[in-house]
C-alpha positions in Angstrom: -105.3 -187.2 -179.1 -103.0 -184.9 -177.1 -106.0 -182.9 -175.8 -107.8 -186.1 -174.8 -104.7 -187.4 -173.1 -104.3 -184.1 -171.2 -107.9 -184.2 -170.0 -107.7 -187.8 -168.8 -104.3 -187.0 -167.2 -105.9 -184.2 -165.2 -108.7 -186.4 -164.1 -106.2 -189.1 -163.2 -104.3 -186.7 -161.0 -107.5 -185.9 -159.1 -108.9 -189.4 -158.6 -105.5 -190.8 -157.6 -104.9 -187.9 -155.3 -104.7 -188.1 -151.4 -108.4 -188.8 -151.1 -108.2 -192.0 -153.1 -105.1 -193.2 -151.1 -107.0 -192.5 -147.9 -110.1 -194.4 -149.2 -108.2 -197.5 -150.3 -105.7 -197.8 -147.4 -108.1 -196.3 -144.9 -111.1 -198.5 -145.6 -108.8 -201.6 -145.9 -107.2 -200.8 -142.5 -110.6 -200.1 -140.9 -111.9 -203.5 -142.1 -108.7 -205.3 -141.0 -108.9 -203.8 -137.5 -112.7 -204.4 -137.4 -112.0 -208.1 -138.2 -109.2 -208.1 -135.5 -106.6 -209.1 -138.1 -108.6 -212.2 -138.9 -107.6 -212.3 -142.7 -103.9 -212.6 -141.6 -104.5 -214.9 -138.7 -106.8 -217.2 -140.6 -104.7 -217.4 -143.8 -104.1 -221.1 -143.2 -107.8 -221.7 -142.9 -108.4 -220.0 -146.2 -106.0 -222.3 -148.0 -107.6 -225.3 -146.3 -111.0 -224.2 -147.5 -109.6 -223.6 -151.0 -108.3 -227.1 -151.2 -111.7 -228.4 -150.0 -113.4 -226.1 -152.5 -112.0 -227.8 -155.5 -115.3 -229.7 -155.6 -118.8 -228.6 -154.9 -120.0 -229.3 -151.4 -122.9 -231.7 -151.1 -126.2 -229.9 -151.2 -124.8 -226.7 -152.7 -124.9 -227.7 -156.4 -127.9 -225.3 -156.9 -126.5 -222.4 -155.0 -124.2 -221.2 -157.8 -122.7 -222.0 -161.2 -119.0 -222.8 -160.4 -117.1 -224.4 -157.5 -115.5 -222.1 -154.8 -112.0 -223.1 -156.3 -113.1 -222.1 -159.8 -114.5 -218.8 -158.4 -111.1 -217.9 -157.0 -109.3 -219.0 -160.2 -111.7 -216.9 -162.2 -111.0 -213.9 -160.0 -107.3 -214.7 -160.1 -107.5 -215.1 -163.9 -108.6 -211.4 -164.0 -106.1 -210.2 -161.5 -102.9 -212.1 -162.4 -102.1 -210.3 -165.6 -100.0 -207.5 -167.0 -100.2 -205.8 -163.5 -97.9 -208.5 -162.2 -95.3 -208.1 -164.9 -95.7 -204.7 -166.6 -97.5 -203.0 -163.7 -94.8 -203.8 -161.1 -92.1 -202.7 -163.4 -94.0 -199.4 -164.1 -94.4 -198.8 -160.4 -90.7 -199.3 -159.7 -89.7 -197.1 -162.8 -92.0 -194.2 -161.7 -91.8 -194.5 -157.9 -88.5 -196.3 -157.3 -87.9 -199.5 -155.3 -90.0 -198.0 -152.4 -93.1 -198.4 -154.5 -92.9 -202.2 -153.8 -93.3 -201.5 -150.1 -96.5 -199.6 -150.7 -97.8 -202.4 -152.9 -97.2 -204.7 -150.0 -99.2 -202.4 -147.6 -102.0 -202.2 -150.1 -102.1 -206.0 -150.3 -102.1 -206.6 -146.5 -105.1 -204.4 -145.9 -106.5 -205.5 -149.2 -106.9 -209.0 -147.9 -109.6 -207.6 -145.5 -111.1 -205.6 -148.3 -111.3 -208.7 -150.6 -112.7 -210.8 -147.8 -115.4 -208.3 -147.1 -116.3 -207.9 -150.8 -116.8 -211.6 -151.3 -118.9 -211.9 -148.1 -121.2 -209.2 -149.2 -121.4 -210.5 -152.8 -122.6 -213.9 -151.6 -124.9 -212.4 -148.9 -126.7 -210.1 -151.3 -126.6 -211.9 -154.6 -129.6 -212.5 -156.7 -130.8 -215.1 -159.3 -131.5 -213.6 -162.7 -134.2 -214.4 -165.2 -132.0 -217.2 -166.7 -131.4 -218.8 -163.3 -127.9 -217.6 -162.8 -126.5 -216.3 -159.6 -125.4 -212.7 -160.0 -123.8 -210.4 -157.5 -121.1 -207.8 -156.8 -121.0 -204.2 -155.6 -124.0 -203.0 -157.5 -126.1 -205.8 -155.9 -124.9 -205.4 -152.3 -125.3 -201.6 -152.7 -128.9 -202.1 -153.9 -129.9 -204.9 -151.5 -127.8 -203.9 -148.6 -128.0 -200.1 -148.5 -131.5 -199.7 -149.9 -133.2 -197.5 -152.5 -131.6 -194.2 -151.5 -128.2 -195.6 -152.4 -129.3 -197.2 -155.7 -127.5 -194.4 -157.7 -124.2 -195.6 -156.2 -124.8 -199.1 -157.5 -125.7 -197.7 -160.9 -122.5 -195.6 -160.9 -120.4 -198.6 -160.2 -122.0 -200.7 -163.0 -121.4 -197.9 -165.5 -117.8 -197.4 -164.5 -117.3 -201.2 -164.4 -118.8 -201.8 -167.8 -116.6 -199.1 -169.4 -113.5 -199.7 -167.3 -113.5 -203.4 -168.2 -112.5 -202.4 -171.8 -109.4 -200.7 -170.4 -108.0 -202.8 -167.5 -109.4 -206.1 -168.6 -109.2 -205.9 -172.4 -107.2 -203.4 -174.4 -104.4 -203.0 -171.8 -104.0 -206.8 -171.8 -104.0 -207.3 -175.6 -101.7 -204.2 -176.1 -99.2 -205.6 -173.7 -99.3 -209.1 -175.3 -98.9 -207.7 -178.8 -96.0 -205.4 -177.6 -94.0 -208.1 -175.8 -94.5 -210.8 -178.6 -93.4 -208.3 -181.2 -90.3 -207.3 -179.2 -89.3 -210.9 -178.5 -90.6 -212.9 -181.5 -91.1 -210.3 -184.1 -94.9 -211.1 -184.4 -97.0 -208.5 -186.2 -99.2 -206.6 -183.8 -102.3 -207.1 -185.9 -101.8 -210.9 -186.2 -101.4 -211.1 -182.4 -104.6 -209.1 -182.0 -106.6 -211.3 -184.3 -105.3 -214.6 -182.8 -106.3 -213.3 -179.3 -109.7 -212.3 -180.6 -110.4 -215.8 -181.9 -109.2 -217.5 -178.7 -111.2 -215.2 -176.5 -114.3 -215.6 -178.6 -114.0 -219.4 -178.4 -114.0 -219.3 -174.6 -116.7 -216.7 -174.1 -119.2 -218.7 -176.1 -119.4 -221.1 -173.1 -120.2 -218.4 -170.5 -119.0 -218.5 -166.9 -118.8 -222.3 -166.7 -116.3 -222.5 -169.5 -114.5 -219.4 -168.2 -114.3 -221.1 -164.7 -113.0 -224.4 -166.3 -110.3 -222.7 -168.4 -109.2 -220.5 -165.5 -109.1 -223.5 -163.2 -106.8 -225.2 -165.5 -104.5 -222.4 -166.7 -104.1 -220.1 -163.7 -102.4 -222.6 -161.3 -100.1 -223.8 -164.1 -99.0 -220.4 -165.3 -98.6 -219.0 -161.8 -96.4 -221.9 -160.6 -94.3 -221.7 -163.8 -93.8 -218.0 -163.5 -93.0 -218.3 -159.8 -90.5 -221.1 -160.5 -88.7 -219.0 -163.1 -88.6 -216.0 -160.7 -87.2 -218.1 -157.8 -84.5 -219.4 -160.1 -83.5 -215.8 -161.0 -83.5 -214.8 -157.3 -81.3 -217.8 -156.5 -78.8 -216.6 -159.1 -79.0 -213.1 -157.7 -79.1 -214.2 -154.1 -76.2 -212.0 -153.1 -78.1 -208.9 -154.2 -81.3 -209.7 -152.2 -80.4 -208.1 -148.9 -79.4 -204.9 -150.6 -82.6 -205.0 -152.7 -84.8 -205.3 -149.6 -82.9 -202.5 -148.0 -83.7 -200.3 -151.0 -87.4 -201.2 -150.8 -87.7 -200.1 -147.2 -85.3 -197.1 -147.5 -87.0 -195.6 -150.6 -90.5 -196.2 -149.2 -89.8 -193.2 -146.8 -87.0 -191.2 -148.5 -86.6 -189.7 -151.9 -85.0 -192.0 -154.5 -81.9 -190.4 -156.1 -81.5 -190.3 -159.8 -79.3 -193.2 -161.0 -78.4 -194.3 -164.5 -81.6 -194.1 -166.6 -83.7 -193.7 -163.5 -84.8 -190.1 -163.0 -85.4 -190.4 -159.3 -88.7 -190.2 -157.4 -90.2 -188.5 -154.4 -91.8 -190.4 -151.5 -95.2 -189.3 -152.8 -94.4 -191.0 -156.1 -93.5 -194.2 -154.4 -96.8 -194.2 -152.4 -98.9 -193.1 -155.4 -97.6 -195.6 -157.9 -97.2 -198.4 -155.4 -100.8 -198.1 -154.3 -102.1 -197.5 -157.8 -100.3 -200.4 -159.4 -101.0 -202.6 -156.4 -104.8 -202.0 -156.8 -104.4 -202.5 -160.6 -102.8 -205.8 -159.9 -104.8 -207.3 -157.0 -108.0 -205.3 -157.5 -108.7 -205.2 -153.8 -111.3 -202.5 -153.3 -112.0 -202.3 -157.0 -115.2 -204.4 -156.7 -114.4 -206.7 -159.6 -113.5 -210.0 -157.9 -116.8 -210.2 -155.8 -118.7 -210.5 -159.1 -116.9 -213.8 -159.7 -117.3 -215.0 -156.1 -121.0 -214.3 -156.3 -121.3 -217.2 -158.8 -119.7 -219.7 -156.3 -121.6 -222.8 -155.3 -121.7 -222.0 -151.6 -124.3 -221.1 -149.0 -121.9 -219.5 -146.6 -120.7 -216.0 -147.4 -117.8 -216.1 -144.9 -116.5 -219.4 -146.3 -116.2 -217.8 -149.7 -114.7 -214.7 -148.2 -111.9 -216.7 -146.6 -111.1 -218.2 -150.0 -111.4 -214.9 -151.8 -108.9 -213.1 -149.7 -106.2 -215.5 -150.9 -106.4 -213.8 -154.3 -104.8 -210.7 -152.9 -102.2 -212.7 -151.0 -101.2 -214.8 -154.0 -101.3 -212.0 -156.6 -99.4 -209.3 -154.8 -97.5 -210.7 -151.8 -96.2 -213.6 -153.8 -96.3 -213.0 -157.6 -95.7 -209.2 -157.6 -93.0 -209.5 -154.9 -91.1 -212.0 -157.1 -91.3 -209.6 -160.1 -90.3 -206.6 -158.0 -87.3 -208.3 -156.4 -86.1 -209.8 -159.7 -86.2 -206.3 -161.2 -84.3 -204.6 -158.3 -81.7 -207.4 -157.7 -80.9 -207.3 -161.4 -80.1 -203.6 -161.3 -82.1 -203.1 -164.5 -84.4 -200.7 -162.7 -81.9 -197.9 -163.3 -81.6 -198.7 -167.1 -84.4 -196.4 -168.1 -86.6 -199.2 -169.4 -90.2 -199.5 -168.2 -93.2 -201.8 -168.3 -92.9 -205.4 -169.6 -89.6 -204.5 -171.3 -88.0 -203.8 -167.9 -89.2 -207.1 -166.5 -88.0 -208.9 -169.6 -84.6 -207.3 -169.2 -84.4 -208.2 -165.6 -85.1 -211.9 -166.3 -82.7 -211.9 -169.3 -80.0 -210.4 -167.1 -79.9 -213.6 -165.0 -81.0 -216.0 -167.8 -79.5 -214.8 -171.0 -81.3 -215.9 -174.1 -84.1 -217.5 -172.1 -85.4 -215.0 -169.5 -87.0 -212.6 -171.9 -88.8 -215.3 -173.7 -90.2 -216.8 -170.4 -91.6 -213.3 -169.6 -93.1 -213.0 -173.0 -94.9 -216.3 -172.8 -96.0 -215.7 -169.2 -97.4 -212.3 -170.0 -99.3 -213.7 -173.0 -101.0 -216.4 -171.0 -101.6 -214.1 -168.0 -103.2 -211.5 -170.2 -105.4 -214.0 -172.1 -106.9 -215.3 -168.9 -107.4 -211.7 -167.7 -109.3 -210.9 -170.8 -111.7 -213.8 -170.3 -112.1 -213.1 -166.6 -112.9 -209.4 -167.1 -115.4 -210.1 -169.8 -117.5 -211.8 -167.2 -117.3 -208.7 -164.9 -118.3 -206.4 -167.7 -121.2 -208.6 -168.7 -122.6 -208.6 -165.2 -122.3 -204.8 -165.0 -124.3 -204.3 -168.3 -126.8 -207.0 -167.1 -127.4 -204.9 -164.0 -128.0 -201.8 -166.1 -130.0 -203.2 -169.0 -130.9 -206.8 -168.3 -129.7 -210.1 -169.8 -130.6 -208.9 -173.4 -127.5 -206.6 -173.2 -125.0 -209.5 -172.6 -124.6 -210.7 -176.2 -124.1 -207.3 -177.8 -121.6 -206.4 -175.1 -119.8 -209.7 -175.7 -119.5 -209.0 -179.4 -118.0 -205.5 -178.6 -115.7 -207.1 -176.1 -114.3 -209.6 -178.7 -113.9 -206.8 -181.3 -112.0 -204.6 -178.9 -109.2 -207.1 -178.4 -107.5 -206.5 -181.8 -108.0 -202.8 -181.5 -106.2 -202.7 -178.2 -103.3 -204.6 -179.7 -102.4 -201.7 -182.0 -103.0 -198.5 -180.0 -100.7 -196.5 -177.8 -99.7 -198.3 -174.6 -99.2 -195.1 -172.6 -102.7 -193.8 -173.4 -104.3 -197.2 -172.6 -102.5 -197.4 -169.2 -103.6 -193.8 -168.4 -107.3 -194.6 -169.2 -107.2 -197.9 -167.3 -105.6 -196.3 -164.2 -108.2 -193.5 -164.2 -111.2 -195.9 -164.6 -109.8 -198.1 -161.8 -110.3 -195.3 -159.3 -113.7 -194.4 -160.7 -114.8 -198.0 -159.9 -113.3 -198.1 -156.5 -115.0 -195.0 -155.1 -118.6 -196.3 -154.9 -117.4 -199.8 -153.9 -115.2 -198.5 -151.0 -118.1 -196.3 -149.7 -120.4 -199.3 -149.7 -117.8 -201.5 -147.9 -117.5 -198.9 -145.1 -121.3 -198.6 -144.7 -121.9 -202.4 -144.8 -119.0 -203.3 -142.6 -121.3 -204.1 -139.6 -122.8 -206.8 -141.7 -119.4 -208.3 -142.5 -118.3 -208.2 -138.8 -121.6 -209.9 -137.7 -121.5 -212.7 -140.3 -117.8 -213.4 -139.5 -118.3 -213.5 -135.8 -121.3 -215.9 -136.2 -119.3 -218.1 -138.7 -116.3 -218.7 -136.3 -118.7 -219.2 -133.4 -120.4 -222.0 -135.3 -117.1 -223.5 -136.2 -115.6 -223.6 -132.7 -113.1 -220.7 -133.2 -114.9 -217.5 -132.2 -113.5 -214.4 -133.8 -113.0 -211.5 -131.5 -115.0 -208.9 -133.4 -116.6 -207.2 -130.4 -113.8 -207.1 -128.0 -115.2 -209.8 -125.7 -114.0 -213.0 -127.4 -110.7 -214.5 -128.3 -109.5 -215.3 -131.8 
């Protein structure tokens, strides 16, 4: 195990090196500038469309399997998970408070990335032999870039099918089992088995049941967690200005060792901020567009405007609350990490209650992430082997849940982190090459809707 850990660690150091940071932030910034800051300027439009998208638009019932709202909730169910609780805490523990700043930067440019992913997913989606709409990076690479780039789509599908077992399955069940054992004394194996049964019950119904469950659970759990976080911040209100100062100061200067915190260089803040930011919101990873491709819509840009809200909600709202709670509590210098650090931060302000709130929130978050990512993995294996591969993959997925609950958390995080980068590389290359298509479709959409987007330099937003 030590040898395997060392090998994966070495690969992780390469794939999360300077090149990956340039790809993630560079492609996101390129898309944001190419869209003339549209994702930020049209944020209100996105929320309006989300509200309207709770129900299928007339005439679009046969264009997909789930409503635009359910598509976003399915994508959010896969992103709002341990990354928002344990991931943020790990970023602050390894990179200092400055890591939160780089998570914000990743999210801001990530809105343009997520918008572009969804636009291309709907534009180049296909209908499979069972009549379902399928799409995602592997399809917009194949249909948008042509045969000479087909290997890139295959590479994404392989990485996605395997990575799903890390980021979307075992990491989640491991974190749930760990936090429930720490707070309620539940046996790891029992937690794993219960999760397995619940996941299996949902997956039997396919994307429609996943969309229905996500549409019901995600809004409730997100609002409840945000409410608890805001209560803690209200209690720690006096410490908020100092916390924000730490975030911006340590984003550009070395974090000094303090208490149980070993200190961190600026590079560590950037690396772990970006890595955990991508782990949380998945912008650039190529996973979310797989869900948006199943949306009942005829307009790629309309779904893109809804899709970009996922990054905004996940990182700029939920992760920010977690990060500020941790920093204002002072627990970030205690030496704790992961979900234990977040639990301690909540318990600091809400003794006897806070740690249990975090435990319950993480359990629900992780459960929805597991069912959301199962859909992503299934679509990847369908692209590689056809619909006949879905059921065997689903069985393996369900069986992996209890296995993840009892293995080493550090090893699981390392594997998930590495596979994240392996997925992102082919997707980011495709986004850069297909950016002219995104810009063209966006310009045409706003021209039709009376609000021309300045994507060529000769029109006003």
